[in-house]
C-alpha positions in Angstrom: -9.0 -72.5 -15.2 -11.7 -75.1 -14.8 -14.2 -73.1 -16.7 -11.9 -72.7 -19.8 -11.0 -76.4 -19.8 -14.6 -77.5 -19.6 -15.5 -75.1 -22.4 -12.7 -76.3 -24.6 -13.6 -79.9 -24.0 -17.2 -79.2 -24.9 -16.4 -77.0 -27.9 -13.3 -78.4 -29.6 -14.3 -76.9 -32.9 -14.0 -73.3 -31.7 -11.4 -71.3 -33.7 -9.7 -67.9 -33.5 -11.4 -65.3 -35.7 -9.4 -64.7 -38.8 -7.7 -61.3 -39.5 -10.2 -58.9 -41.0 -13.1 -60.2 -38.8 -15.0 -57.6 -36.8 -14.5 -58.3 -33.1 -17.6 -57.6 -31.0 -16.6 -55.8 -27.8 -18.1 -56.7 -24.5 -17.8 -55.2 -21.0 -15.9 -57.1 -18.4 -15.3 -56.5 -14.7 -11.8 -55.1 -13.8 -9.5 -57.0 -11.4 -10.7 -56.3 -7.9 -14.3 -55.5 -8.9 -16.0 -52.3 -9.8 -17.9 -51.1 -12.9 -17.5 -53.1 -16.0 -15.1 -51.8 -18.7 -15.1 -52.4 -22.4 -12.6 -54.7 -24.1 -12.5 -52.4 -27.1 -12.9 -48.6 -27.4 -14.6 -47.4 -30.6 -12.4 -45.5 -32.9 -9.2 -46.5 -31.1 -6.6 -49.3 -31.8 -6.7 -51.8 -29.0 -4.1 -54.4 -28.1 -5.3 -57.1 -25.7 -3.4 -60.0 -24.3 -4.7 -63.2 -22.5 -2.3 -64.0 -19.7 -2.1 -66.5 -16.8 -0.4 -65.9 -13.4 2.4 -68.2 -12.5 3.3 -68.6 -16.2 6.7 -67.2 -17.2 5.8 -66.5 -20.8 2.7 -64.7 -19.8 4.8 -62.4 -17.6 7.3 -61.9 -20.3 4.6 -61.0 -22.8 3.1 -58.6 -20.4 6.4 -56.9 -19.9 6.9 -56.4 -23.6 3.4 -55.0 -24.0 4.0 -52.6 -21.1 7.0 -51.2 -23.0 4.9 -50.8 -26.1 2.2 -49.1 -24.1 4.7 -46.5 -23.0 5.7 -46.1 -26.7 2.3 -45.8 -28.2 0.2 -44.1 -25.5 -2.3 -42.5 -25.8 -3.0 -43.5 -29.4 -3.3 -47.2 -28.6 -5.3 -48.8 -25.8 -3.7 -51.8 -24.0 -5.7 -54.4 -22.0 -4.8 -57.6 -20.2 -7.4 -60.4 -19.8 -7.3 -63.2 -17.2 -9.6 -66.2 -16.6 -12.4 -65.8 -14.1 -10.7 -68.1 -11.7 -7.3 -66.5 -11.7 -6.2 -65.5 -8.2 -6.3 -61.8 -7.8 -3.2 -61.5 -5.7 -1.1 -63.6 -8.2 -2.3 -61.4 -11.1 -1.4 -58.2 -9.3 2.0 -59.6 -8.5 2.6 -60.6 -12.1 1.6 -57.2 -13.4 3.8 -55.4 -10.9 6.8 -57.5 -11.8 6.1 -56.8 -15.5 5.8 -53.1 -14.9 2.4 -53.1 -16.5 -0.1 -50.4 -15.7 -2.7 -51.4 -18.3 -6.2 -52.4 -17.1 -6.7 -56.0 -16.2 -10.1 -57.4 -17.1 -11.5 -60.6 -15.7 -13.5 -63.0 -17.9 -16.2 -64.6 -15.7 -16.9 -68.2 -16.8 -14.2 -67.8 -19.5 -16.9 -66.8 -22.0 -14.6 -64.5 -23.9 -11.9 -67.2 -24.0 -14.4 -69.5 -25.6 -15.8 -67.0 -28.0 -12.4 -66.1 -29.3 -11.1 -69.7 -29.2 -8.2 -68.9 -26.8 -6.6 -72.1 -25.5 -2.9 -71.1 -25.1 -1.2 -68.4 -23.1 -0.1 -65.8 -23.7 -2.0 -64.8 -26.9 -2.1 -61.2 -28.1 -4.8 -59.7 -30.4 -4.5 -56.4 -32.2 -7.7 -54.7 -33.3 -8.0 -51.6 -35.5 -10.0 -48.5 -34.8 -12.7 -50.0 -37.1 -13.1 -53.0 -34.7 -11.5 -55.4 -37.2 -8.9 -57.9 -36.1 -5.5 -57.1 -37.5 -3.5 -60.0 -36.1 -3.4 -62.8 -33.5 0.1 -63.4 -32.2 1.1 -66.4 -30.0 4.1 -66.0 -27.8 7.6 -66.3 -29.3 10.8 -65.9 -27.4 12.5 -63.9 -30.1 11.2 -60.7 -31.8 7.9 -60.7 -30.1 8.0 -57.0 -29.3 9.0 -56.2 -32.9 6.2 -58.3 -34.3 3.5 -56.7 -32.1 5.0 -53.2 -32.8 4.6 -53.9 -36.6 1.0 -55.1 -36.1 0.2 -51.9 -34.1 1.8 -49.7 -36.8 -0.2 -51.5 -39.4 -3.4 -50.9 -37.4 -2.4 -47.2 -37.2 -1.8 -47.0 -40.9 1.9 -46.2 -40.5 3.1 -49.2 -42.5 1.5 -51.5 -45.1 0.2 -55.0 -44.5 3.2 -56.3 -46.5 5.7 -54.5 -44.3 4.0 -55.9 -41.2 4.1 -59.4 -42.7 7.8 -59.0 -43.3 8.3 -58.2 -39.6 6.4 -61.3 -38.7 8.8 -63.5 -40.6 12.3 -61.9 -40.2 15.3 -63.5 -41.8 17.2 -63.2 -38.5 15.5 -64.0 -35.3 17.7 -66.2 -33.1 19.4 -65.3 -29.9 23.2 -65.6 -29.8 24.2 -69.3 -29.6 20.8 -70.5 -30.9 20.9 -73.0 -33.7 18.6 -71.6 -36.4 17.6 -75.1 -37.4 16.5 -75.9 -33.8 14.5 -72.7 -33.7 12.9 -73.5 -37.0 11.9 -76.9 -35.7 10.2 -75.2 -32.7 8.4 -72.9 -35.2 7.1 -75.9 -37.1 5.9 -77.6 -33.9 4.1 -74.4 -32.8 2.6 -74.1 -36.3 1.3 -77.6 -36.2 -0.5 -76.9 -32.9 -2.0 -73.7 -34.3 -3.1 -75.5 -37.5 -4.8 -78.2 -35.4 -6.8 -75.5 -33.6 -7.8 -73.9 -36.9 -5.6 -70.8 -36.5 -4.6 -70.7 -40.2 -2.9 -67.3 -40.4 -0.7 -67.8 -37.3 0.2 -71.3 -38.6 1.3 -69.9 -41.9 3.4 -67.3 -40.2 5.1 -70.0 -38.1 5.9 -71.9 -41.3 7.3 -68.7 -42.9 9.5 -68.1 -39.8 10.8 -71.6 -39.9 11.6 -71.4 -43.6 13.3 -68.0 -43.1 15.6 -69.6 -40.5 16.1 -72.9 -42.3 14.9 -73.3 -46.0 15.1 -77.0 -45.6 13.1 -77.2 -42.3 11.3 -80.6 -42.3 7.6 -80.2 -42.4 7.6 -76.4 -42.9 6.5 -76.6 -46.6 3.8 -79.1 -45.7 2.6 -76.8 -42.8 2.6 -73.8 -45.1 0.8 -75.6 -47.9 -1.9 -77.0 -45.5 -2.5 -73.6 -44.0 -2.8 -72.0 -47.4 -5.1 -74.8 -48.5 -7.3 -74.2 -45.5 -7.5 -70.5 -46.4 -8.6 -71.4 -49.9 -5.4 -70.1 -51.5 -5.0 -73.3 -53.6 -2.5 -72.0 -56.2 0.0 -71.0 -53.5 -0.8 -74.1 -51.5 -0.1 -76.5 -54.4 3.3 -75.0 -54.9 4.3 -75.6 -51.3 2.7 -79.0 -51.1 4.4 -80.3 -54.2 7.7 -79.2 -52.7 6.8 -80.9 -49.5 5.9 -84.1 -51.2 9.1 -84.0 -53.3 11.1 -83.9 -50.1 8.9 -86.5 -48.3 6.6 -88.5 -50.6 5.2 -90.3 -47.4 3.7 -87.0 -46.0 0.1 -88.2 -46.0 -1.2 -84.8 -44.7 0.4 -82.9 -47.5 -0.9 -85.5 -50.0 -4.4 -85.1 -48.7 -4.2 -81.3 -48.8 -2.9 -81.5 -52.4 -5.7 -83.7 -53.4 -8.2 -81.4 -51.8 -6.8 -78.5 -53.9 -7.1 -80.4 -57.1 -9.8 -79.3 -59.6 
């Protein structure tokens, strides 16, 4: 993915659009060539996923979306997107193993990657029939299918935003034998990466998942507070940041965010 890496290096400030942002569709060539096809279809909910061949999590995410496609077709359109330099044979092999029949679109020059701030794989976007982004969902080993299903149902108007948010931060989400505290630490680590990229909503959800699994998760309160501060939700941010600083007075990032939210 030389094009994507060059673009990321040159444009480090690019961020994911926030939920509620209108996503401009564009036409991309399908895998194997042919007439360009639109990323979004007006008046129809669309789920698109950025995947990379040779990447286990990408294949797993594609398989989960393939199952959801069978569940929600034809009301919802599903699309996979790959980098312009992804080998066609490898992409076809991955899609076949995942049981995915959705169209695969190719992003020449990784322009769409850059415009949407995509730097990790896999990453799933859910867009409503009005063209507005409902959610960005990075990969998670547990509950990924349930989370995406909730986002789709929210986009379809079947459940409320609050119900969808609850599905994104379930009280139980570990596999048998997993230590919830270890999973919570992974959530915090992922959230830190998302926060550094400016992906505030996904970072906040990662913090919420960590706290649901381990209310004492180190760094989770700080992560939540900094994400909330970045979103301008200072009243909520201050509550989280003060709890973070009470647990760890040396947390310089939390202290800076708390100062930034002061009148």
